[in-house]
VOBA-136206 format. One record per residue (C-alpha): x, y, z; residue in three letters. Coordinates in nm, 3 decimals, padded with zeros to 5 digits, always signed. Example, Ala and Ser with C-alpha at 12.3 -4.5 7.8 and 13.67 -1.06 7.14 Angstrom:
2
X=+01.230, Y=-00.450, Z=+00.780, rest=ALA
X=+01.367, Y=-00.106, Z=+00.714, rest=SER
This chain:
216
X=+06.554, Y=-03.253, Z=+02.504, rest=MET
X=+06.614, Y=-02.967, Z=+02.261, rest=ALA
X=+06.364, Y=-02.679, Z=+02.269, rest=GLN
X=+06.140, Y=-02.697, Z=+01.961, rest=ILE
X=+06.010, Y=-02.339, Z=+01.966, rest=PHE
X=+06.208, Y=-02.027, Z=+02.030, rest=GLN
X=+06.123, Y=-01.804, Z=+02.327, rest=ARG
X=+05.990, Y=-01.538, Z=+02.091, rest=SER
X=+05.717, Y=-01.779, Z=+01.976, rest=THR
X=+05.508, Y=-01.707, Z=+02.288, rest=ASN
X=+05.524, Y=-01.336, Z=+02.220, rest=THR
X=+05.434, Y=-01.385, Z=+01.854, rest=ILE
X=+05.137, Y=-01.605, Z=+01.954, rest=ALA
X=+05.007, Y=-01.349, Z=+02.202, rest=ARG
X=+05.044, Y=-01.062, Z=+01.956, rest=VAL
X=+04.869, Y=-01.268, Z=+01.687, rest=SER
X=+04.575, Y=-01.349, Z=+01.915, rest=ILE
X=+04.536, Y=-00.992, Z=+02.040, rest=TYR
X=+04.583, Y=-00.859, Z=+01.689, rest=GLY
X=+04.312, Y=-01.091, Z=+01.554, rest=ALA
X=+04.069, Y=-00.984, Z=+01.828, rest=VAL
X=+04.139, Y=-00.614, Z=+01.766, rest=ILE
X=+04.108, Y=-00.663, Z=+01.389, rest=PHE
X=+03.771, Y=-00.840, Z=+01.424, rest=ILE
X=+03.648, Y=-00.567, Z=+01.661, rest=ALA
X=+03.756, Y=-00.291, Z=+01.421, rest=LEU
X=+03.604, Y=-00.476, Z=+01.127, rest=LEU
X=+03.274, Y=-00.509, Z=+01.313, rest=GLY
X=+03.283, Y=-00.140, Z=+01.402, rest=TYR
X=+03.358, Y=-00.046, Z=+01.040, rest=ALA
X=+03.069, Y=-00.261, Z=+00.914, rest=VAL
X=+02.833, Y=-00.097, Z=+01.166, rest=ASP
X=+02.945, Y=+00.252, Z=+01.060, rest=VAL
X=+02.897, Y=+00.173, Z=+00.692, rest=VAL
X=+02.561, Y=+00.009, Z=+00.765, rest=ASN
X=+02.440, Y=+00.335, Z=+00.917, rest=ASN
X=+02.553, Y=+00.562, Z=+00.635, rest=THR
X=+02.295, Y=+00.711, Z=+00.400, rest=SER
X=+02.453, Y=+00.505, Z=+00.120, rest=TYR
X=+02.307, Y=+00.193, Z=+00.283, rest=VAL
X=+02.005, Y=+00.330, Z=+00.473, rest=THR
X=+01.907, Y=+00.585, Z=+00.203, rest=GLU
X=+01.807, Y=+00.825, Z=+00.482, rest=VAL
X=+01.783, Y=+01.183, Z=+00.349, rest=ASN
X=+01.835, Y=+01.057, Z=-00.006, rest=THR
X=+01.553, Y=+01.163, Z=-00.238, rest=ALA
X=+01.422, Y=+00.885, Z=-00.462, rest=ARG
X=+01.348, Y=+00.985, Z=-00.825, rest=PRO
X=+00.984, Y=+00.940, Z=-00.923, rest=GLN
X=+00.792, Y=+00.919, Z=-01.250, rest=VAL
X=+00.612, Y=+01.234, Z=-01.138, rest=VAL
X=+00.815, Y=+01.470, Z=-00.912, rest=PRO
X=+00.543, Y=+01.495, Z=-00.648, rest=PHE
X=+00.627, Y=+01.757, Z=-00.386, rest=SER
X=+00.503, Y=+01.701, Z=-00.032, rest=HIS
X=+00.646, Y=+02.043, Z=+00.052, rest=LYS
X=+00.405, Y=+02.205, Z=-00.194, rest=HIS
X=+00.099, Y=+01.987, Z=-00.135, rest=HIS
X=+00.131, Y=+01.939, Z=+00.242, rest=VAL
X=+00.354, Y=+02.222, Z=+00.360, rest=GLY
X=+00.213, Y=+02.500, Z=+00.143, rest=GLU
X=-00.139, Y=+02.390, Z=+00.042, rest=LEU
X=-00.212, Y=+02.208, Z=+00.370, rest=GLY
X=-00.339, Y=+01.878, Z=+00.231, rest=LEU
X=-00.407, Y=+01.620, Z=+00.502, rest=ASP
X=-00.205, Y=+01.295, Z=+00.476, rest=CYS
X=-00.530, Y=+01.098, Z=+00.462, rest=ARG
X=-00.642, Y=+01.269, Z=+00.143, rest=TYR
X=-00.391, Y=+01.061, Z=-00.053, rest=CYS
X=-00.310, Y=+00.783, Z=+00.195, rest=HIS
X=-00.673, Y=+00.703, Z=+00.259, rest=SER
X=-00.633, Y=+00.359, Z=+00.421, rest=SER
X=-00.380, Y=+00.459, Z=+00.686, rest=VAL
X=-00.637, Y=+00.456, Z=+00.970, rest=GLU
X=-00.796, Y=+00.121, Z=+00.887, rest=VAL
X=-00.526, Y=-00.090, Z=+00.724, rest=SER
X=-00.172, Y=-00.215, Z=+00.776, rest=SER
X=-00.081, Y=-00.023, Z=+00.460, rest=SER
X=-00.111, Y=+00.354, Z=+00.428, rest=ALA
X=-00.206, Y=+00.307, Z=+00.063, rest=GLY
X=-00.112, Y=+00.505, Z=-00.245, rest=MET
X=-00.355, Y=+00.745, Z=-00.410, rest=PRO
X=-00.546, Y=+00.637, Z=-00.717, rest=ALA
X=-00.483, Y=+00.858, Z=-01.020, rest=THR
X=-00.842, Y=+00.980, Z=-00.984, rest=GLU
X=-00.734, Y=+01.142, Z=-00.658, rest=THR
X=-00.467, Y=+01.342, Z=-00.838, rest=CYS
X=-00.707, Y=+01.435, Z=-01.115, rest=MET
X=-00.959, Y=+01.575, Z=-00.866, rest=THR
X=-00.746, Y=+01.888, Z=-00.876, rest=CYS
X=-00.538, Y=+01.846, Z=-01.189, rest=HIS
X=-00.833, Y=+01.814, Z=-01.421, rest=SER
X=-00.883, Y=+02.181, Z=-01.335, rest=GLN
X=-00.533, Y=+02.320, Z=-01.271, rest=ILE
X=-00.200, Y=+02.268, Z=-01.450, rest=TRP
X=-00.394, Y=+02.071, Z=-01.710, rest=THR
X=-00.129, Y=+02.118, Z=-01.980, rest=ASN
X=+00.180, Y=+02.074, Z=-01.765, rest=SER
X=+00.432, Y=+01.838, Z=-01.927, rest=SER
X=+00.541, Y=+01.733, Z=-01.579, rest=MET
X=+00.193, Y=+01.587, Z=-01.520, rest=LEU
X=+00.172, Y=+01.398, Z=-01.849, rest=GLU
X=+00.228, Y=+01.059, Z=-01.671, rest=PRO
X=-00.072, Y=+01.140, Z=-01.449, rest=VAL
X=-00.296, Y=+01.217, Z=-01.746, rest=ARG
X=-00.173, Y=+00.906, Z=-01.929, rest=ALA
X=-00.245, Y=+00.693, Z=-01.624, rest=SER
X=-00.594, Y=+00.838, Z=-01.596, rest=PHE
X=-00.668, Y=+00.778, Z=-01.966, rest=SER
X=-00.536, Y=+00.421, Z=-01.969, rest=SER
X=-00.654, Y=+00.324, Z=-01.620, rest=SER
X=-00.300, Y=+00.198, Z=-01.549, rest=LYS
X=-00.167, Y=+00.297, Z=-01.204, rest=PRO
X=+00.139, Y=+00.518, Z=-01.182, rest=ILE
X=+00.454, Y=+00.320, Z=-01.099, rest=SER
X=+00.576, Y=+00.509, Z=-00.796, rest=TRP
X=+00.919, Y=+00.424, Z=-00.654, rest=THR
X=+00.890, Y=+00.286, Z=-00.300, rest=ARG
X=+01.066, Y=+00.508, Z=-00.045, rest=VAL
X=+00.978, Y=+00.355, Z=+00.292, rest=ASN
X=+00.964, Y=-00.022, Z=+00.337, rest=ALA
X=+01.045, Y=-00.287, Z=+00.594, rest=VAL
X=+01.166, Y=-00.638, Z=+00.504, rest=PRO
X=+00.910, Y=-00.904, Z=+00.412, rest=ASP
X=+00.975, Y=-01.086, Z=+00.741, rest=PHE
X=+00.862, Y=-00.780, Z=+00.942, rest=VAL
X=+00.495, Y=-00.713, Z=+01.018, rest=TYR
X=+00.405, Y=-00.346, Z=+01.047, rest=PHE
X=+00.055, Y=-00.205, Z=+01.082, rest=ASN
X=-00.004, Y=+00.165, Z=+01.016, rest=HIS
X=-00.353, Y=+00.171, Z=+01.167, rest=SER
X=-00.250, Y=+00.050, Z=+01.513, rest=ILE
X=+00.033, Y=+00.303, Z=+01.535, rest=HIS
X=-00.196, Y=+00.587, Z=+01.429, rest=VAL
X=-00.457, Y=+00.478, Z=+01.685, rest=ALA
X=-00.195, Y=+00.475, Z=+01.961, rest=LYS
X=-00.077, Y=+00.830, Z=+01.892, rest=GLY
X=+00.230, Y=+00.780, Z=+01.675, rest=VAL
X=+00.254, Y=+01.069, Z=+01.430, rest=GLY
X=+00.338, Y=+01.040, Z=+01.062, rest=CYS
X=+00.649, Y=+01.256, Z=+01.095, rest=THR
X=+00.783, Y=+01.040, Z=+01.378, rest=THR
X=+00.863, Y=+00.769, Z=+01.124, rest=CYS
X=+00.859, Y=+00.953, Z=+00.794, rest=HIS
X=+01.051, Y=+01.262, Z=+00.893, rest=GLY
X=+00.974, Y=+01.627, Z=+00.803, rest=PRO
X=+00.740, Y=+01.543, Z=+00.516, rest=VAL
X=+00.622, Y=+01.903, Z=+00.477, rest=ALA
X=+00.979, Y=+02.002, Z=+00.385, rest=GLU
X=+01.033, Y=+01.736, Z=+00.117, rest=MET
X=+01.026, Y=+01.849, Z=-00.243, rest=ASN
X=+01.099, Y=+01.492, Z=-00.350, rest=ILE
X=+01.030, Y=+01.232, Z=-00.083, rest=THR
X=+01.322, Y=+01.080, Z=+00.103, rest=TRP
X=+01.344, Y=+00.824, Z=+00.382, rest=ARG
X=+01.335, Y=+01.000, Z=+00.719, rest=GLY
X=+01.456, Y=+00.711, Z=+00.939, rest=GLN
X=+01.660, Y=+00.395, Z=+00.897, rest=THR
X=+01.363, Y=+00.172, Z=+00.991, rest=LEU
X=+01.619, Y=-00.064, Z=+01.147, rest=TYR
X=+01.499, Y=-00.286, Z=+01.431, rest=MET
X=+01.715, Y=-00.099, Z=+01.682, rest=ARG
X=+01.539, Y=+00.223, Z=+01.580, rest=TRP
X=+01.194, Y=+00.067, Z=+01.619, rest=CYS
X=+01.290, Y=-00.067, Z=+01.962, rest=LEU
X=+01.380, Y=+00.283, Z=+02.083, rest=GLU
X=+01.009, Y=+00.364, Z=+02.062, rest=CYS
X=+00.883, Y=+00.025, Z=+02.175, rest=HIS
X=+01.104, Y=+00.044, Z=+02.485, rest=ASN
X=+01.003, Y=+00.401, Z=+02.572, rest=ALA
X=+00.686, Y=+00.503, Z=+02.382, rest=PRO
X=+00.628, Y=+00.794, Z=+02.620, rest=GLU
X=+00.905, Y=+00.981, Z=+02.438, rest=ASN
X=+00.721, Y=+00.976, Z=+02.107, rest=TYR
X=+00.343, Y=+00.971, Z=+02.159, rest=LEU
X=+00.125, Y=+01.268, Z=+02.070, rest=ARG
X=-00.251, Y=+01.333, Z=+02.097, rest=PRO
X=-00.451, Y=+01.157, Z=+01.826, rest=ARG
X=-00.570, Y=+01.495, Z=+01.703, rest=SER
X=-00.208, Y=+01.578, Z=+01.615, rest=GLU
X=-00.108, Y=+01.249, Z=+01.448, rest=VAL
X=-00.145, Y=+01.393, Z=+01.097, rest=PHE
X=-00.008, Y=+01.736, Z=+01.181, rest=ASN
X=+00.306, Y=+01.767, Z=+00.967, rest=ALA
X=+00.428, Y=+02.063, Z=+01.173, rest=PHE
X=+00.379, Y=+01.913, Z=+01.520, rest=TYR
X=+00.656, Y=+01.977, Z=+01.772, rest=GLN
X=+00.683, Y=+01.782, Z=+02.101, rest=PRO
X=+00.601, Y=+01.998, Z=+02.404, rest=PRO
X=+00.849, Y=+02.069, Z=+02.684, rest=SER
X=+00.659, Y=+01.826, Z=+02.908, rest=ASP
X=+00.670, Y=+01.540, Z=+02.655, rest=GLN
X=+00.743, Y=+01.276, Z=+02.918, rest=LEU
X=+00.442, Y=+01.373, Z=+03.129, rest=ALA
X=+00.223, Y=+01.391, Z=+02.818, rest=LEU
X=+00.356, Y=+01.060, Z=+02.687, rest=GLY
X=+00.292, Y=+00.878, Z=+03.015, rest=ARG
X=-00.062, Y=+01.013, Z=+03.029, rest=ARG
X=-00.129, Y=+00.908, Z=+02.670, rest=LEU
X=+00.013, Y=+00.562, Z=+02.737, rest=MET
X=-00.257, Y=+00.511, Z=+03.000, rest=LYS
X=-00.530, Y=+00.680, Z=+02.798, rest=GLU
X=-00.454, Y=+00.489, Z=+02.475, rest=TYR
X=-00.356, Y=+00.168, Z=+02.656, rest=LYS
X=-00.011, Y=+00.161, Z=+02.500, rest=VAL
X=+00.211, Y=-00.131, Z=+02.597, rest=GLN
X=+00.588, Y=-00.167, Z=+02.570, rest=LYS
X=+00.577, Y=-00.449, Z=+02.317, rest=LEU
X=+00.929, Y=-00.585, Z=+02.272, rest=THR
X=+00.851, Y=-00.954, Z=+02.221, rest=ASN
X=+00.994, Y=-01.087, Z=+01.893, rest=CYS
X=+00.653, Y=-01.211, Z=+01.779, rest=THR
X=+00.513, Y=-00.857, Z=+01.786, rest=THR
X=+00.679, Y=-00.785, Z=+01.454, rest=CYS
X=+00.812, Y=-01.124, Z=+01.339, rest=HIS
X=+00.508, Y=-01.346, Z=+01.286, rest=ARG
């Protein structure tokens, strides 16, 4: 019986299979690289706002506590955004004629909230509670980055699940005393592991990695 396929067909088939596997692997790698670029994650990319609020000035220079504006962070899943009245506590007395603050004055006069652009957010299918993280010793800057250095707020972390799991798998690497949670200048000590393990026991922190912890 005559041979239907040439001998080179086996080689071509092998090369095609290996080539397809390598191509798929490279494509997956390329997608992962792109997915971690700031173009996709928006990490370190400042988001334009109606009012160019500077955390660097208000927090870094004036020393305002996070809770002054984000008043519900200790008792609610949401950190909350400040009411215009909060802004006007100071700005009814200082910079009263600044054109930059005209949207604040207009909001106060009309009782219409300022339309801030959201910087940090997780998908709708993810449950995140600020209050429980604060109570367990997770600092603001752990998730939000160096807020006291931000003229215009940018996203400090990807907020991807893999990033969240780094902390959930080893919380001892990230915990700080509750008294330092809102300290925008806090730096982990040289004995962070020992401190973290002690705080895990003191604050009853568990390594919660079950899917239902965040996906409810």
